[in-house]
mmCIF entry with sequence, helices, sheets and N, C-alpha, C, O atoms, coordinates in Angstrom:
data_MODEL
# 
_entry.id   MODEL 
# 
_entity.id                         1 
_entity.type                       polymer 
_entity.pdbx_number_of_molecules   1 
# 
_entity_poly.entity_id                      1 
_entity_poly.type                           'polypeptide(L)' 
_entity_poly.nstd_linkage                   no 
_entity_poly.nstd_monomer                   no 
_entity_poly.pdbx_seq_one_letter_code       MTTGTSHAITPELHLIEGHHPHSLWEDPDFPTIAVYRGARRL 
_entity_poly.pdbx_seq_one_letter_code_can   MTTGTSHAITPELHLIEGHHPHSLWEDPDFPTIAVYRGARRL 
_entity_poly.pdbx_strand_id                 A 
# 
loop_
_entity_poly_seq.entity_id 
_entity_poly_seq.num 
_entity_poly_seq.mon_id 
_entity_poly_seq.hetero 
1 1  MET n 
1 2  THR n 
1 3  THR n 
1 4  GLY n 
1 5  THR n 
1 6  SER n 
1 7  HIS n 
1 8  ALA n 
1 9  ILE n 
1 10 THR n 
1 11 PRO n 
1 12 GLU n 
1 13 LEU n 
1 14 HIS n 
1 15 LEU n 
1 16 ILE n 
1 17 GLU n 
1 18 GLY n 
1 19 HIS n 
1 20 HIS n 
1 21 PRO n 
1 22 HIS n 
1 23 SER n 
1 24 LEU n 
1 25 TRP n 
1 26 GLU n 
1 27 ASP n 
1 28 PRO n 
1 29 ASP n 
1 30 PHE n 
1 31 PRO n 
1 32 THR n 
1 33 ILE n 
1 34 ALA n 
1 35 VAL n 
1 36 TYR n 
1 37 ARG n 
1 38 GLY n 
1 39 ALA n 
1 40 ARG n 
1 41 ARG n 
1 42 LEU n 
# 
_struct_asym.id          A 
_struct_asym.entity_id   1 
# 
_struct_sheet.id               AA1 
_struct_sheet.type             ? 
_struct_sheet.number_strands   3 
_struct_sheet.details          ? 
# 
loop_
_struct_sheet_order.sheet_id 
_struct_sheet_order.range_id_1 
_struct_sheet_order.range_id_2 
_struct_sheet_order.offset 
_struct_sheet_order.sense 
AA1 1 2 ? anti-parallel 
AA1 2 3 ? anti-parallel 
# 
loop_
_struct_sheet_range.sheet_id 
_struct_sheet_range.id 
_struct_sheet_range.beg_label_comp_id 
_struct_sheet_range.beg_label_asym_id 
_struct_sheet_range.beg_label_seq_id 
_struct_sheet_range.pdbx_beg_PDB_ins_code 
_struct_sheet_range.end_label_comp_id 
_struct_sheet_range.end_label_asym_id 
_struct_sheet_range.end_label_seq_id 
_struct_sheet_range.pdbx_end_PDB_ins_code 
_struct_sheet_range.beg_auth_comp_id 
_struct_sheet_range.beg_auth_asym_id 
_struct_sheet_range.beg_auth_seq_id 
_struct_sheet_range.end_auth_comp_id 
_struct_sheet_range.end_auth_asym_id 
_struct_sheet_range.end_auth_seq_id 
AA1 1 SER A 6  ? ALA A 8  ? SER A 6  ALA A 8  
AA1 2 LEU A 13 ? ILE A 16 ? LEU A 13 ILE A 16 
AA1 3 ILE A 33 ? TYR A 36 ? ILE A 33 TYR A 36 
# 
loop_
_atom_site.group_PDB 
_atom_site.id 
_atom_site.type_symbol 
_atom_site.label_atom_id 
_atom_site.label_alt_id 
_atom_site.label_comp_id 
_atom_site.label_asym_id 
_atom_site.label_entity_id 
_atom_site.label_seq_id 
_atom_site.pdbx_PDB_ins_code 
_atom_site.Cartn_x 
_atom_site.Cartn_y 
_atom_site.Cartn_z 
_atom_site.occupancy 
_atom_site.B_iso_or_equiv 
_atom_site.pdbx_formal_charge 
_atom_site.auth_seq_id 
_atom_site.auth_comp_id 
_atom_site.auth_asym_id 
_atom_site.auth_atom_id 
_atom_site.pdbx_PDB_model_num 
ATOM 1   N N  . MET A 1 1  ? 157.846 -40.528 171.683 1.00 0.00 ? 1  MET A N  1 
ATOM 2   C CA . MET A 1 1  ? 157.080 -41.693 172.097 1.00 0.00 ? 1  MET A CA 1 
ATOM 3   C C  . MET A 1 1  ? 155.624 -41.488 171.687 1.00 0.00 ? 1  MET A C  1 
ATOM 4   O O  . MET A 1 1  ? 155.031 -40.443 171.957 1.00 0.00 ? 1  MET A O  1 
ATOM 5   N N  . THR A 1 2  ? 155.062 -42.491 171.036 1.00 0.00 ? 2  THR A N  1 
ATOM 6   C CA . THR A 1 2  ? 153.674 -42.434 170.606 1.00 0.00 ? 2  THR A CA 1 
ATOM 7   C C  . THR A 1 2  ? 152.878 -43.519 171.319 1.00 0.00 ? 2  THR A C  1 
ATOM 8   O O  . THR A 1 2  ? 153.281 -44.682 171.324 1.00 0.00 ? 2  THR A O  1 
ATOM 9   N N  . THR A 1 3  ? 151.769 -43.154 171.911 1.00 0.00 ? 3  THR A N  1 
ATOM 10  C CA . THR A 1 3  ? 150.923 -44.101 172.629 1.00 0.00 ? 3  THR A CA 1 
ATOM 11  C C  . THR A 1 3  ? 150.514 -45.245 171.720 1.00 0.00 ? 3  THR A C  1 
ATOM 12  O O  . THR A 1 3  ? 150.071 -45.028 170.592 1.00 0.00 ? 3  THR A O  1 
ATOM 13  N N  . GLY A 1 4  ? 150.666 -46.473 172.222 1.00 0.00 ? 4  GLY A N  1 
ATOM 14  C CA . GLY A 1 4  ? 150.251 -47.650 171.476 1.00 0.00 ? 4  GLY A CA 1 
ATOM 15  C C  . GLY A 1 4  ? 151.324 -48.219 170.574 1.00 0.00 ? 4  GLY A C  1 
ATOM 16  O O  . GLY A 1 4  ? 151.103 -49.257 169.950 1.00 0.00 ? 4  GLY A O  1 
ATOM 17  N N  . THR A 1 5  ? 152.482 -47.578 170.480 1.00 0.00 ? 5  THR A N  1 
ATOM 18  C CA . THR A 1 5  ? 153.559 -48.090 169.645 1.00 0.00 ? 5  THR A CA 1 
ATOM 19  C C  . THR A 1 5  ? 154.117 -49.359 170.266 1.00 0.00 ? 5  THR A C  1 
ATOM 20  O O  . THR A 1 5  ? 154.397 -49.402 171.464 1.00 0.00 ? 5  THR A O  1 
ATOM 21  N N  . SER A 1 6  ? 154.280 -50.398 169.445 1.00 0.00 ? 6  SER A N  1 
ATOM 22  C CA . SER A 1 6  ? 154.791 -51.681 169.909 1.00 0.00 ? 6  SER A CA 1 
ATOM 23  C C  . SER A 1 6  ? 156.227 -51.855 169.435 1.00 0.00 ? 6  SER A C  1 
ATOM 24  O O  . SER A 1 6  ? 156.542 -51.622 168.268 1.00 0.00 ? 6  SER A O  1 
ATOM 25  N N  . HIS A 1 7  ? 157.091 -52.268 170.356 1.00 0.00 ? 7  HIS A N  1 
ATOM 26  C CA . HIS A 1 7  ? 158.499 -52.515 170.051 1.00 0.00 ? 7  HIS A CA 1 
ATOM 27  C C  . HIS A 1 7  ? 158.794 -53.982 170.332 1.00 0.00 ? 7  HIS A C  1 
ATOM 28  O O  . HIS A 1 7  ? 158.553 -54.465 171.438 1.00 0.00 ? 7  HIS A O  1 
ATOM 29  N N  . ALA A 1 8  ? 159.315 -54.691 169.336 1.00 0.00 ? 8  ALA A N  1 
ATOM 30  C CA . ALA A 1 8  ? 159.689 -56.092 169.526 1.00 0.00 ? 8  ALA A CA 1 
ATOM 31  C C  . ALA A 1 8  ? 161.064 -56.138 170.182 1.00 0.00 ? 8  ALA A C  1 
ATOM 32  O O  . ALA A 1 8  ? 162.054 -55.699 169.597 1.00 0.00 ? 8  ALA A O  1 
ATOM 33  N N  . ILE A 1 9  ? 161.119 -56.665 171.385 1.00 0.00 ? 9  ILE A N  1 
ATOM 34  C CA . ILE A 1 9  ? 162.381 -56.815 172.094 1.00 0.00 ? 9  ILE A CA 1 
ATOM 35  C C  . ILE A 1 9  ? 163.006 -58.149 171.689 1.00 0.00 ? 9  ILE A C  1 
ATOM 36  O O  . ILE A 1 9  ? 164.207 -58.224 171.429 1.00 0.00 ? 9  ILE A O  1 
ATOM 37  N N  . THR A 1 10 ? 162.198 -59.188 171.639 1.00 0.00 ? 10 THR A N  1 
ATOM 38  C CA . THR A 1 10 ? 162.542 -60.493 171.078 1.00 0.00 ? 10 THR A CA 1 
ATOM 39  C C  . THR A 1 10 ? 161.310 -60.907 170.272 1.00 0.00 ? 10 THR A C  1 
ATOM 40  O O  . THR A 1 10 ? 160.283 -60.233 170.352 1.00 0.00 ? 10 THR A O  1 
ATOM 41  N N  . PRO A 1 11 ? 161.379 -61.996 169.498 1.00 0.00 ? 11 PRO A N  1 
ATOM 42  C CA . PRO A 1 11 ? 160.178 -62.416 168.762 1.00 0.00 ? 11 PRO A CA 1 
ATOM 43  C C  . PRO A 1 11 ? 158.975 -62.704 169.666 1.00 0.00 ? 11 PRO A C  1 
ATOM 44  O O  . PRO A 1 11 ? 157.832 -62.597 169.220 1.00 0.00 ? 11 PRO A O  1 
ATOM 45  N N  . GLU A 1 12 ? 159.219 -63.066 170.927 1.00 0.00 ? 12 GLU A N  1 
ATOM 46  C CA . GLU A 1 12 ? 158.126 -63.384 171.852 1.00 0.00 ? 12 GLU A CA 1 
ATOM 47  C C  . GLU A 1 12 ? 157.765 -62.253 172.806 1.00 0.00 ? 12 GLU A C  1 
ATOM 48  O O  . GLU A 1 12 ? 156.710 -62.305 173.439 1.00 0.00 ? 12 GLU A O  1 
ATOM 49  N N  . LEU A 1 13 ? 158.613 -61.232 172.927 1.00 0.00 ? 13 LEU A N  1 
ATOM 50  C CA . LEU A 1 13 ? 158.400 -60.183 173.920 1.00 0.00 ? 13 LEU A CA 1 
ATOM 51  C C  . LEU A 1 13 ? 158.258 -58.826 173.231 1.00 0.00 ? 13 LEU A C  1 
ATOM 52  O O  . LEU A 1 13 ? 159.130 -58.402 172.473 1.00 0.00 ? 13 LEU A O  1 
ATOM 53  N N  . HIS A 1 14 ? 157.132 -58.150 173.514 1.00 0.00 ? 14 HIS A N  1 
ATOM 54  C CA . HIS A 1 14 ? 156.852 -56.833 172.935 1.00 0.00 ? 14 HIS A CA 1 
ATOM 55  C C  . HIS A 1 14 ? 156.584 -55.834 174.049 1.00 0.00 ? 14 HIS A C  1 
ATOM 56  O O  . HIS A 1 14 ? 155.986 -56.166 175.073 1.00 0.00 ? 14 HIS A O  1 
ATOM 57  N N  . LEU A 1 15 ? 157.035 -54.612 173.833 1.00 0.00 ? 15 LEU A N  1 
ATOM 58  C CA . LEU A 1 15 ? 156.773 -53.516 174.752 1.00 0.00 ? 15 LEU A CA 1 
ATOM 59  C C  . LEU A 1 15 ? 155.809 -52.564 174.064 1.00 0.00 ? 15 LEU A C  1 
ATOM 60  O O  . LEU A 1 15 ? 156.082 -52.086 172.963 1.00 0.00 ? 15 LEU A O  1 
ATOM 61  N N  . ILE A 1 16 ? 154.675 -52.287 174.711 1.00 0.00 ? 16 ILE A N  1 
ATOM 62  C CA . ILE A 1 16 ? 153.672 -51.380 174.155 1.00 0.00 ? 16 ILE A CA 1 
ATOM 63  C C  . ILE A 1 16 ? 153.680 -50.113 174.996 1.00 0.00 ? 16 ILE A C  1 
ATOM 64  O O  . ILE A 1 16 ? 153.399 -50.145 176.195 1.00 0.00 ? 16 ILE A O  1 
ATOM 65  N N  . GLU A 1 17 ? 154.005 -48.999 174.352 1.00 0.00 ? 17 GLU A N  1 
ATOM 66  C CA . GLU A 1 17 ? 154.160 -47.737 175.061 1.00 0.00 ? 17 GLU A CA 1 
ATOM 67  C C  . GLU A 1 17 ? 152.821 -47.162 175.502 1.00 0.00 ? 17 GLU A C  1 
ATOM 68  O O  . GLU A 1 17 ? 151.854 -47.134 174.740 1.00 0.00 ? 17 GLU A O  1 
ATOM 69  N N  . GLY A 1 18 ? 152.788 -46.713 176.725 1.00 0.00 ? 18 GLY A N  1 
ATOM 70  C CA . GLY A 1 18 ? 151.593 -46.092 177.271 1.00 0.00 ? 18 GLY A CA 1 
ATOM 71  C C  . GLY A 1 18 ? 151.652 -44.580 177.152 1.00 0.00 ? 18 GLY A C  1 
ATOM 72  O O  . GLY A 1 18 ? 152.500 -44.024 176.454 1.00 0.00 ? 18 GLY A O  1 
ATOM 73  N N  . HIS A 1 19 ? 150.748 -43.943 177.836 1.00 0.00 ? 19 HIS A N  1 
ATOM 74  C CA . HIS A 1 19 ? 150.651 -42.480 177.838 1.00 0.00 ? 19 HIS A CA 1 
ATOM 75  C C  . HIS A 1 19 ? 150.631 -42.023 179.280 1.00 0.00 ? 19 HIS A C  1 
ATOM 76  O O  . HIS A 1 19 ? 149.782 -42.442 180.066 1.00 0.00 ? 19 HIS A O  1 
ATOM 77  N N  . HIS A 1 20 ? 151.572 -41.162 179.619 1.00 0.00 ? 20 HIS A N  1 
ATOM 78  C CA . HIS A 1 20 ? 151.628 -40.646 180.980 1.00 0.00 ? 20 HIS A CA 1 
ATOM 79  C C  . HIS A 1 20 ? 151.140 -39.205 180.955 1.00 0.00 ? 20 HIS A C  1 
ATOM 80  O O  . HIS A 1 20 ? 151.741 -38.356 180.296 1.00 0.00 ? 20 HIS A O  1 
ATOM 81  N N  . PRO A 1 21 ? 150.068 -38.928 181.660 1.00 0.00 ? 21 PRO A N  1 
ATOM 82  C CA . PRO A 1 21 ? 149.396 -37.624 181.562 1.00 0.00 ? 21 PRO A CA 1 
ATOM 83  C C  . PRO A 1 21 ? 150.173 -36.487 182.209 1.00 0.00 ? 21 PRO A C  1 
ATOM 84  O O  . PRO A 1 21 ? 151.037 -36.690 183.061 1.00 0.00 ? 21 PRO A O  1 
ATOM 85  N N  . HIS A 1 22 ? 149.831 -35.286 181.769 1.00 0.00 ? 22 HIS A N  1 
ATOM 86  C CA . HIS A 1 22 ? 150.361 -34.081 182.392 1.00 0.00 ? 22 HIS A CA 1 
ATOM 87  C C  . HIS A 1 22 ? 149.526 -33.740 183.621 1.00 0.00 ? 22 HIS A C  1 
ATOM 88  O O  . HIS A 1 22 ? 150.019 -33.129 184.569 1.00 0.00 ? 22 HIS A O  1 
ATOM 89  N N  . SER A 1 23 ? 148.267 -34.138 183.595 1.00 0.00 ? 23 SER A N  1 
ATOM 90  C CA . SER A 1 23 ? 147.363 -33.883 184.712 1.00 0.00 ? 23 SER A CA 1 
ATOM 91  C C  . SER A 1 23 ? 146.497 -35.118 184.924 1.00 0.00 ? 23 SER A C  1 
ATOM 92  O O  . SER A 1 23 ? 145.751 -35.511 184.027 1.00 0.00 ? 23 SER A O  1 
ATOM 93  N N  . LEU A 1 24 ? 146.586 -35.726 186.088 1.00 0.00 ? 24 LEU A N  1 
ATOM 94  C CA . LEU A 1 24 ? 145.787 -36.919 186.373 1.00 0.00 ? 24 LEU A CA 1 
ATOM 95  C C  . LEU A 1 24 ? 144.296 -36.634 186.390 1.00 0.00 ? 24 LEU A C  1 
ATOM 96  O O  . LEU A 1 24 ? 143.493 -37.551 186.216 1.00 0.00 ? 24 LEU A O  1 
ATOM 97  N N  . TRP A 1 25 ? 143.910 -35.382 186.595 1.00 0.00 ? 25 TRP A N  1 
ATOM 98  C CA . TRP A 1 25 ? 142.498 -35.026 186.674 1.00 0.00 ? 25 TRP A CA 1 
ATOM 99  C C  . TRP A 1 25 ? 141.866 -34.827 185.301 1.00 0.00 ? 25 TRP A C  1 
ATOM 100 O O  . TRP A 1 25 ? 140.654 -34.985 185.153 1.00 0.00 ? 25 TRP A O  1 
ATOM 101 N N  . GLU A 1 26 ? 142.673 -34.479 184.287 1.00 0.00 ? 26 GLU A N  1 
ATOM 102 C CA . GLU A 1 26 ? 142.120 -34.142 182.983 1.00 0.00 ? 26 GLU A CA 1 
ATOM 103 C C  . GLU A 1 26 ? 142.570 -35.059 181.852 1.00 0.00 ? 26 GLU A C  1 
ATOM 104 O O  . GLU A 1 26 ? 141.993 -35.018 180.765 1.00 0.00 ? 26 GLU A O  1 
ATOM 105 N N  . ASP A 1 27 ? 143.570 -35.873 182.081 1.00 0.00 ? 27 ASP A N  1 
ATOM 106 C CA . ASP A 1 27 ? 144.190 -36.659 181.019 1.00 0.00 ? 27 ASP A CA 1 
ATOM 107 C C  . ASP A 1 27 ? 144.295 -38.119 181.465 1.00 0.00 ? 27 ASP A C  1 
ATOM 108 O O  . ASP A 1 27 ? 144.831 -38.381 182.542 1.00 0.00 ? 27 ASP A O  1 
ATOM 109 N N  . PRO A 1 28 ? 143.804 -39.076 180.677 1.00 0.00 ? 28 PRO A N  1 
ATOM 110 C CA . PRO A 1 28 ? 143.862 -40.480 181.106 1.00 0.00 ? 28 PRO A CA 1 
ATOM 111 C C  . PRO A 1 28 ? 145.298 -41.005 181.135 1.00 0.00 ? 28 PRO A C  1 
ATOM 112 O O  . PRO A 1 28 ? 146.155 -40.565 180.369 1.00 0.00 ? 28 PRO A O  1 
ATOM 113 N N  . ASP A 1 29 ? 145.529 -41.939 182.023 1.00 0.00 ? 29 ASP A N  1 
ATOM 114 C CA . ASP A 1 29 ? 146.837 -42.569 182.170 1.00 0.00 ? 29 ASP A CA 1 
ATOM 115 C C  . ASP A 1 29 ? 146.754 -43.988 181.609 1.00 0.00 ? 29 ASP A C  1 
ATOM 116 O O  . ASP A 1 29 ? 145.971 -44.803 182.096 1.00 0.00 ? 29 ASP A O  1 
ATOM 117 N N  . PHE A 1 30 ? 147.551 -44.283 180.597 1.00 0.00 ? 30 PHE A N  1 
ATOM 118 C CA . PHE A 1 30 ? 147.625 -45.622 180.034 1.00 0.00 ? 30 PHE A CA 1 
ATOM 119 C C  . PHE A 1 30 ? 149.034 -46.132 180.287 1.00 0.00 ? 30 PHE A C  1 
ATOM 120 O O  . PHE A 1 30 ? 149.983 -45.580 179.730 1.00 0.00 ? 30 PHE A O  1 
ATOM 121 N N  . PRO A 1 31 ? 149.209 -47.162 181.103 1.00 0.00 ? 31 PRO A N  1 
ATOM 122 C CA . PRO A 1 31 ? 150.541 -47.612 181.447 1.00 0.00 ? 31 PRO A CA 1 
ATOM 123 C C  . PRO A 1 31 ? 151.268 -48.260 180.269 1.00 0.00 ? 31 PRO A C  1 
ATOM 124 O O  . PRO A 1 31 ? 150.645 -48.739 179.322 1.00 0.00 ? 31 PRO A O  1 
ATOM 125 N N  . THR A 1 32 ? 152.597 -48.262 180.350 1.00 0.00 ? 32 THR A N  1 
ATOM 126 C CA . THR A 1 32 ? 153.421 -49.005 179.412 1.00 0.00 ? 32 THR A CA 1 
ATOM 127 C C  . THR A 1 32 ? 153.402 -50.455 179.870 1.00 0.00 ? 32 THR A C  1 
ATOM 128 O O  . THR A 1 32 ? 153.585 -50.735 181.054 1.00 0.00 ? 32 THR A O  1 
ATOM 129 N N  . ILE A 1 33 ? 153.181 -51.383 178.938 1.00 0.00 ? 33 ILE A N  1 
ATOM 130 C CA . ILE A 1 33 ? 153.101 -52.794 179.316 1.00 0.00 ? 33 ILE A CA 1 
ATOM 131 C C  . ILE A 1 33 ? 154.037 -53.628 178.463 1.00 0.00 ? 33 ILE A C  1 
ATOM 132 O O  . ILE A 1 33 ? 154.404 -53.242 177.354 1.00 0.00 ? 33 ILE A O  1 
ATOM 133 N N  . ALA A 1 34 ? 154.414 -54.770 178.997 1.00 0.00 ? 34 ALA A N  1 
ATOM 134 C CA . ALA A 1 34 ? 155.194 -55.756 178.254 1.00 0.00 ? 34 ALA A CA 1 
ATOM 135 C C  . ALA A 1 34 ? 154.287 -56.955 178.019 1.00 0.00 ? 34 ALA A C  1 
ATOM 136 O O  . ALA A 1 34 ? 153.572 -57.381 178.926 1.00 0.00 ? 34 ALA A O  1 
ATOM 137 N N  . VAL A 1 35 ? 154.314 -57.503 176.806 1.00 0.00 ? 35 VAL A N  1 
ATOM 138 C CA . VAL A 1 35 ? 153.477 -58.649 176.458 1.00 0.00 ? 35 VAL A CA 1 
ATOM 139 C C  . VAL A 1 35 ? 154.383 -59.786 176.016 1.00 0.00 ? 35 VAL A C  1 
ATOM 140 O O  . VAL A 1 35 ? 155.217 -59.618 175.126 1.00 0.00 ? 35 VAL A O  1 
ATOM 141 N N  . TYR A 1 36 ? 154.218 -60.939 176.640 1.00 0.00 ? 36 TYR A N  1 
ATOM 142 C CA . TYR A 1 36 ? 154.975 -62.128 176.262 1.00 0.00 ? 36 TYR A CA 1 
ATOM 143 C C  . TYR A 1 36 ? 154.048 -63.075 175.531 1.00 0.00 ? 36 TYR A C  1 
ATOM 144 O O  . TYR A 1 36 ? 152.976 -63.414 176.033 1.00 0.00 ? 36 TYR A O  1 
ATOM 145 N N  . ARG A 1 37 ? 154.455 -63.501 174.351 1.00 0.00 ? 37 ARG A N  1 
ATOM 146 C CA . ARG A 1 37 ? 153.627 -64.398 173.551 1.00 0.00 ? 37 ARG A CA 1 
ATOM 147 C C  . ARG A 1 37 ? 154.294 -65.767 173.521 1.00 0.00 ? 37 ARG A C  1 
ATOM 148 O O  . ARG A 1 37 ? 155.404 -65.914 173.008 1.00 0.00 ? 37 ARG A O  1 
ATOM 149 N N  . GLY A 1 38 ? 153.616 -66.762 174.072 1.00 0.00 ? 38 GLY A N  1 
ATOM 150 C CA . GLY A 1 38 ? 154.119 -68.123 174.096 1.00 0.00 ? 38 GLY A CA 1 
ATOM 151 C C  . GLY A 1 38 ? 153.154 -69.041 173.384 1.00 0.00 ? 38 GLY A C  1 
ATOM 152 O O  . GLY A 1 38 ? 151.992 -69.145 173.777 1.00 0.00 ? 38 GLY A O  1 
ATOM 153 N N  . ALA A 1 39 ? 153.617 -69.706 172.344 1.00 0.00 ? 39 ALA A N  1 
ATOM 154 C CA . ALA A 1 39 ? 152.791 -70.609 171.538 1.00 0.00 ? 39 ALA A CA 1 
ATOM 155 C C  . ALA A 1 39 ? 151.552 -69.880 171.017 1.00 0.00 ? 39 ALA A C  1 
ATOM 156 O O  . ALA A 1 39 ? 151.668 -69.016 170.148 1.00 0.00 ? 39 ALA A O  1 
ATOM 157 N N  . ARG A 1 40 ? 150.362 -70.219 171.537 1.00 0.00 ? 40 ARG A N  1 
ATOM 158 C CA . ARG A 1 40 ? 149.134 -69.604 171.040 1.00 0.00 ? 40 ARG A CA 1 
ATOM 159 C C  . ARG A 1 40 ? 148.497 -68.645 172.041 1.00 0.00 ? 40 ARG A C  1 
ATOM 160 O O  . ARG A 1 40 ? 147.366 -68.210 171.825 1.00 0.00 ? 40 ARG A O  1 
ATOM 161 N N  . ARG A 1 41 ? 149.169 -68.310 173.099 1.00 0.00 ? 41 ARG A N  1 
ATOM 162 C CA . ARG A 1 41 ? 148.579 -67.463 174.137 1.00 0.00 ? 41 ARG A CA 1 
ATOM 163 C C  . ARG A 1 41 ? 149.474 -66.282 174.462 1.00 0.00 ? 41 ARG A C  1 
ATOM 164 O O  . ARG A 1 41 ? 150.685 -66.313 174.244 1.00 0.00 ? 41 ARG A O  1 
ATOM 165 N N  . LEU A 1 42 ? 148.840 -65.229 174.996 1.00 0.00 ? 42 LEU A N  1 
ATOM 166 C CA . LEU A 1 42 ? 149.600 -64.087 175.491 1.00 0.00 ? 42 LEU A CA 1 
ATOM 167 C C  . LEU A 1 42 ? 149.845 -64.265 176.965 1.00 0.00 ? 42 LEU A C  1 
ATOM 168 O O  . LEU A 1 42 ? 150.473 -63.414 177.594 1.00 0.00 ? 42 LEU A O  1 
# 
């Protein structure tokens, strides 16, 4: 898994992989998110 990698689940739905740290004190946490694109908006 690579941080920021986008996977198209459908043409309108994408999953963007986050980064889960080994240590919350030293490593930033970027969540995995799903983005839905409808017409001209996210």
